[in-house]
C-alpha positions, 0 to 999 in steps of 0.5 A: 601686369597692370592690365588697366594701365595703358599709358605711363606715367599717368595712372588710370583709376584702380578698378573697383573690384580690385580695390574692394578685394584689397581692403578685405585682405588688409583691414588696417587699410580699410579702417582708414577714414573715407577721405584717406582711402580716396587719397590712398587709392589715387596715390597707389595708382600713381605709384604703380605708374611710376615704379617698376616691379620685378619678380625673383625666384619664379614669383610672377608679379600680378596686378594684385601683387603690385597693388598690395605693395603699392597701397601699403607703400604709399601709406606713410606718404599719404599726406607727404606726397610721392616725392619722398620716393623719387630716388628709386624706381625698382621694387624686387619681390621674392616669394619668401625671405632671402638668404644674403651673403655678407662680407664685413671688415672689422676695425682690426682689418679682419674680414668676416663672412656670414649669412643674413636672413632678410625679410626685405631691404632698402638700398640708398638710391636703389631698389627696394626688396620685399618678400611676398609671403610677408606682404601677403600676410600683412592683414593678419600680422597687423595685430603684432604691429608687423609690416615689411612694406612699411618697414622698408619704405620708412628706411627710404624716408630716413635715407633722404638726408643721407645714412639712416639714423632714425631721423627723417629730413626735418626743417630745422636743427631744433626739430631734429634735436627734439626728434632724436631726443624722443626717438632715442629715449624710446629706443633705449627703453625698448632695447632694455625691454628686449634685453630683459625678455631675452636674458631674464624671461621678462615680458616680450615687447609687442613690436618686433625685437629687431627694433632693438638692434639700432635706432634706425631699425627702431624707427622703422619698426615703430612706424610699422605699429604706428600705421597698422595698429594705431590704437595699440601703438598709442598705448605702448608709445604715448610719447612717440605718437605726437612725434610721428603724427606731426611728421607724417601729417605735415612734412614738406616734400624733400629735395633729392640728395646728391648721389 
């Protein structure tokens, strides 16, 4: 893996043939303006030098697999910088979705055991888990605003100031209050649409209904659509567009929170 990288952490340029193949597979990346693509390529090379990829359940991490993940992962921090991802190193990639065993104790002290199917998972201060099947098909699922890499890396951004709550680290209380007000209103409207669709046969939402489970999940789901299908996102969520534009274009690099 990383045959063109001979020294770490400084990354060598990504080979032209590999980069062009990547853009053919993921049109939502190729559609970015030329200056963005140049920066994306550079950041992806840095990301590959700084992170460690681990294949699970027999998956082999090839250069193409690692580059596909890296290019999508750095899209949210294209104008923010890789400092937003400096709280972890490992990325674990499974061939497909993962069945995770969960144990939860409720407010009455009763322990519940259940299984949860995961497309991906981001751990606070720990690695990111992804499934290659969804990563590989991200070019075709962009029409539905779906992207597992962006979803999990948005959670990483959200976690920078503690427990994920649908609001990334912002400079002032007023900025946080404004963010939460806009995000909460859109989350509640989305949740209502999902409820009407599921219970009463109403029109299903464009984005993944999983975003209706919690505001932090809505933030991640909304960012999937924002980054892979901006035109449709703008039509569906006009109030969220300037909010996300303002953050992802100009947010300062964060300081690490204490573990």
